[in-house]
N, C-alpha and C positions, 0 to 999 in steps of 0.2 A: 759854402753849402753845409747844412747841418748833417750830422751822422745819425740817422734814425736808429732806434733801438733794434738790435739784432734779434732774430728768432731762430729756433732750431732749423738745421738744414733739412731738405727734403721737399717733395712737391706739395705736400699737404700735411698740416699738423693741427691738432685740436687739443686744447687744454681747458680746464674749468675756469670760469671767470674769476672765481675766488682765488685760484692759483696765481692769476696775474698780479694780485695784491700782495704776494709774498714779499716781505721786506718793508712793508708799510703801505698804507692806503694812498700815499703820494704816487705810488707806482701806477695807479689808474686815474687818480683824481687830478693830478697836475697835467698841464698841457705837454704833449709829446707826440712823436710819430714813430711808425715802424717802417722797416725797409720793404715790407711786402703788404699786399692787400689783406684786409682783415674783415671777417664777418663776426659780429657779436650777436648771439642768440640768447635773449633773456627769457627764462622759463618761470621765474618767480621773483617777486620783489619789485621795487620801483625806485626811481631817482631821477636825476637830470643828467643829460649827456650833452657835451659841446663838441661839435664837429665843424671844422673850418670857420669857427667864430659864430656859429648858430647854436643856441642852447634850446633844447626841447626836453620834455618829460619822457621817460620810458617806463614801461611796465612789462608784465608777463606777456609772452608771445610777441615781443618786438624784436625785429631783426634790423641791425644797423650795419650797413656795408661802408667800409672806410678804405679808400684807395691808398696805395703806398705813398708815404711821405706827407700824409694829410694830418695836420695838427688836430688833436682831439684829447678829451679827458672825460671821465664820467664818475659820478658818485657811486660808492659801493658800501653796503652794510652787510651785517651778518645774515640778513634776510634775502639778499640778492643771490640768485643762482642762475647758471646758464653755461654756455660754451663759447669759447673763442676759437675761430678757425682761421689759420694763417695759410694763405695761398702762396707758399714759398717759391714754387716753380711750376705753376700751372699756366701753360701756354694755350690760351683759349680766347678767341675774339669776343666771347660773351662777357668776359670780365668788364665791368663798368669802369669808366674813367672818372666819374663823379660820385660823391657819397650819396647814399639814400637811406631813409628811415622808413621801415615797413612795419605797419601794425597789422599782424596776421591774425585775422579774426575767424577765418574759416577753419574748422576743425580738420578737414581733409588736407588743406594746405599745411597746417601745423604737422599733421601726420607724415606728409611727404618729406618735410625737412628732417623730422625726427628719424625716419627710416634711413635717409641718406647718411645722417651723422652716425647712426649705429653701424651701418655698413662700413663707413670710413674707419671707425674704431676697430671693428673686427679685422679689417685688412691691415691696419697699422700694427695690431697685436700679433699678426700671423708671421710666419717665416716662409710663406709660399713663394714659388718662382714668380717673377714679374710683379712683385709687390709694389715697387715704386711706380711702375707704369700704371698699375691699377689705381693707385692713389691719385695719380695725375688725371686719369679719366674721371674719377669721382669728383675731383676739383672742377672739371669741366661741367659735370652735371649740376654741381652746386651753383656754379656761375650762371647756368641757364635758369635754374630755379629763381635766383635773385632777379635776373633780367625779366623773367615772366611776371614775377610779383610786382616789380616796379611799373610795368606797363599797365597793370589793372588795379593795384591796391595801394600804391604809395600815397601817404598823406602828405601832399606836397604844399609846403608854404609858398607864398608868393615870392618869386625870385626878384625882390626889389633891388633898387639901386644901393640901399644900405647893406643888404645881405651880400651883394656882389663886391662892394668895397671892402667889407670885413674879410671876405674870403681871400681877396687879393692881398690884404694886409697879412693874414696868417701865412699865405704862401710865400710872401716876401721874407717874413721872419724865418721860415724854414730854410730858405735859400741862403740867408745872410746872417744866421744866428751867431756866427763866430766873428763878425765884423765890428761889434761894439756899437752898432748904430742905436740912436735914441728914437723915441716915438716921433720927434720932430723930423729926423732924417727920413724915416719911413713915410711920414705924411707928405714930405716934400716930393719924394719919388712918386707917390701916388697922386700928386697934384691936388692935395687938399690941405687944409690947416690942421694942426694937431687938435684943436678944439672940435672941429667937425668930425675928425676920425674918432675921437673919444666918444662923441655924442652917438655916432652910429654903432659903435661897439656896445655901448650901454643898451641901445635899442635891441640889438640882436642876441646879446648874451648876458646882459646885466652887469657888465664890468667895464671899466674904462680901458682904453688902449694900453696904458702903462701897466695895468694889472695883467693883461694877457701876456705882454712881453716879459714882465718880471717872473710870472709863473713858469713860462717856457724856459727862461734862463736858469731858474732855480732847479727845475727838473734836470736840465742838462748838466748843471754843476753837480747835483747829487749823483747822477749816472757816472760822470767822469771820476768822481771821488771814490765810488764803489767799484767800478768796473775797470779802472786803470790804476797804474802806480804813479801817475803824474804828481809831482809836488804841488802843493796848494798854490804856490806862486805861478807855476806853469798853467794850472787850470784857470787861474784868473786871466792870464795872458791869452789863452786859447779862446776864452769867452769875451775878450775885448774890454775887460775892466781896466781902468786907468792905473790901478795899483793893487797889490795883494791885500793891502789894508782896507781899501774901499770895497773889494770883493768880500772880505771877511765881514765887514759891517753889514753889507747888503744881505749876505747869506744868513747872518745871525738874526737880522730883523724879520726875516721870513720864516725861519725854521726854529729859532730859539737856541741854536747851537752854532759854534764856530765850525768851519769846514773840517778842521783837524779833529774836533770832538765827534762830529757826525761820522767821519770815516772810521775812527777808532771804535765807537759804540756799535755801529751797524755791522762792522766786520766781525766783532766779537759776539754779537747777538743779532742775526739778520731779521728777526721779527720786527 
């Protein structure tokens, strides 16, 4: 099973969307997952976001809820602003188990979410008693807001067989990313041919199955190179590559750098 990206401890944390890209745009654009549920609230700008193998456009006043362990990535530019809210320890039955993309057009509903986020930030910045408990309750209120919006305002794409298959594919990658499986292996497990799997991936997110897998592996490689002290050879082994040399070639083809150069350059200049 993969080790999703860690987030700060605590019941509820929010950071700017721009801050998620510190260290490089690959931090948001490459396929990855987090250990906790996440709400992305875009207030300005536009781009594309891929969640569980489905790519859609996003713009201002879009809220995207992403359950824990769900593969996702989104385009980001200097014109994109908003907030990322991590539900690190919010025990509430209202938290959804499936992702959803909400286009919040009603000004009152936009105001409700903005007020909640401002209250969360005030509480997070305070040193009042029961602060963590209060943040957990605010997390519950945010979960209720998401659930209510989904009931009435979600722009729901048809849950086609293609979308369901790609979602299962991304889930399988997250579970088995360290096993070194190929697209053919995943396709066999899913009961389809590699050609069919790639065809439906192109249909739902505009890229073949091999690109989704390679993108996810490259993000994981980058994360391990920066966030751990594992030797390059060991990183290759962890990710299931046949050899360190093969891993180095694959990494260089996608990033333009060797793993060693990437680690050295990014640790000396995290931008």
